[in-house]
N, C-alpha and C positions, 0 to 999 in steps of 0.2 A: 504493500500500500504506500509506503514512504517513497519507493522508487517511482511509483505511478504519479504521485503528487509532484515530485521533482520534474518528471517528464512533462506533465501538463503545464507546470509553471513556465517552462521554456517556450511554450507555444501560445501565449496569450496574444490577443490582437495587437496590444501595444508593442510587444517584443517583435512580432512579425513585421509591423510597419517600420519600427526603428531599424531592424535588420535590413529590410528592403531599401530604406533610404540610405543606409550606410553603404550597401553594395553599389548603389547608383553613384554615390559620391566617389567611391573608389574607382569605378570605371572611368568617370570624368577626369580624375586625377592621374589615371594610368598606373595605379598601384593595386595590390591584392593582399589584404590582410585577413579578410573575413571568411572567405570560402573554406569550408571544412575539407580536409584531405584525410582520407582513410588509409591505413597502413598498406593495404593491398595495392592501392593506386601507385605507390612509389617503391614497391618491391620489399616491403617490410612485413614481418610476421605478426599478425594481430594477437597471437598467443602471448606476446611479450610487450608489444608497443601499442599505445592507444592512438586514436585519431588526433590529428593536429587541428586544434580549435583555438579561436581568439579568446583572450581573457582580459583585455583592457576594458574596464568600466569604472564607474565612480567609486565602487567599493574598493577596488585595488588602489585607486588614487588616494582614498581615505587612509588606507593602511600606510602607504608610503609617506603621507603627510605626518604621521605619528612617529616616524623613525628618525627624525632630526638629522636628515641627510645634509651633508656638506660637501665641499669640493675636494675633499680628501677621500671620499667614499667611492667604491667601485662595486659594480653588481654584475653577476652573470646569470642569464636566463638559461636554465638547463632544459634542453629540448625546446628551443625558442620558437620553433615553427616559422611562420612568416614574419614574426617580429611584433605582433600586436601588443603584448605586454611591454615590450621595450619602448613603444611609443609613449606609454604612460610614464615610464622611467625617465624619458628625455625631458619631462616637465620639471625635473628636480636637478640640483647642481652636482650630479655625479661626475667624477673625473673620467670614468669610463662606463659605458653601457654595452656589455658584450652578450653574445648568445652562442650556444653550441647546439648543433642540430645534426642528427645522424643521417638524414636523407639529403643527398647532394642536390636533388631536384628542389626540395623545399628550401634549403639554405640559399640556393641561388635566387629564389623568389624574394627572400628576405633581403639579400644584398641589393637586388634591383629596386626594391621598395625604398630602402634608405638612401640609395644613390639618387633615385628620382626625386626624393624629398630634400636632398642636399643636407642630410643630417651629418653631424660630426661626432667625434669621440666614441665611435663604435667599431666593433669587429665581430663578424660572424665566423665561427669555427665550424667547419664540416668535419664532424668526428663523433666518436663514441664516448658517452659520459662515463662508461665503466672504466675506460683507460685514460681519460683526460688527466693531465698531470699538474695543472696550474690552478686548482681551486684555492690554494693559499694566497693567490694574488688578489683576492676579492674580499671586501668587507661584508658583502651580502650575496646570497644565492636565492634564486626564485625558481619555483616549480609549479606548473599547473598540472598536477597529477598525470605525468606522461607515461609511467611504466606500470606493468604488473608487479606484484610483490617480489617475485624472484629477481627481477632486474633491479628494483629499488634497493634490495639488500646489498647488491654488488656496488651500486653507485654510492650508497651511504658509506660502505666500507672503504671505498676509494677516497671519499671526502675526508673521512677520519684519518686515513694514512697521509693524505696531502697536508693536513693542518696539524699533524702531530708535533707537539712542542710549541705551538703557536701561543703567544701571549695576548695578542690583540683580540678583541671581540669579533665574532662572526655571527651574523644573523641568517637564518633560513626562513624564507617566506614561502609557505606551502599552501597553495590554493587547492581546495577540495582534497583535504588531507586523508585520503583513504588508507595510506600506509603510515599513519601517525606512529604506531607502535614500533615500526622499523626505525624511524628517526630517533626515538628516545631510548631505544632498547639498551644501548651500552652506556648511557649516562653522559655522553659527550655533549649532547644538546638537550635542553629542557624547554618545554613550552612556556612562554611568558605571556603571550597575548592571543586573543581569539576575536575574530570579526566575521560578520556575514559576507558572503560573496555575491549575493543577488540572484543566485540560482537555487536557493534552498540548501546550499552547502555552507562551509565555513572557510575562513583563511586563518591558519595558525602561524604565529611568529615564534621561532625558537632562537635561543642564544646558547653559545658555549660558555657563557658566564652566568653566575647566579644573579638574581635581580639586583642585589645590593651593588654589584660592580658593573651593571649593564646600563647602556644608554636608555633602556626602557624603564628604568626606575622613575617613579613619579617625580622625584626631586629634579632629575635632568629635564623632565618635561616642563617643569616650572621655569627653570633657567632658560630653556629654549624660548618660551613665551615672552619672558622678560627681555631677552636679546632681540626678539622680533619687534618689540614695541619701543 
C-alpha cells in the first residue's frame, strides 16, 4: 500500500504538467536533464543498477541551504546521471561540483548539458563508483539511491577505504535512503538530519563526525545566520 501511494503521488496532475513544461523548456534550451533512462537502454544490468532519474527540486535545495556551504567545499554526485542534481548544487558556492557516472552514453549527455549551459567548476567522470579512488577529495557526497544493496555495500566500503585516517568532516546526502543500514553499519557515518524529498520518501544527511564536532550542530547554524545578516 505504501508503494502504491508513492507511485500515485508521482502522477498527480500538477506533477505531470510541471514535468511536461520542464521537458519543453529543455528542448528549447537544447539540453536533456529530465528524461528517465532505464539501465537496459544503455547496456547496464537492472539487477544491480537503477534507472537514471532527475532529483533536482526545492526539497534538495532546502537540504543544501542547511549545510552552510562555502567556497572551500567540494561535492561529488555518485551516479550523477545527466546532471540534474548538480544543477541545484551550482546554486551554492562550491569550489567544485563533480559527478561520476558508469554509463558512457549518459555521462556524455551530462557533459553536453553543462557545456551548452556554459557552467564552470565541474567535471564528469565516466567510471565505476566501486573502484573510484578520489572520494577523499570531497567534503560532501550525494546519492539519489542509484544501486541495489549488493552494489551499495561495495561502494560504501570503497568510500570508507578512501577516507581512512581523514580528519576533516565529510557529509553524505542520501536521497531516498533505501540502503540506510548499509551507510551506518560500520559506524563511520551516522545520520544527523532527515528531510522530505517531495516524492513520499526522505533525504538523510550523514556525517563522519559526531554532532558536537559537525557543521550540522545547531550552534554552527546560528553562527551561519549571524554571518549572513
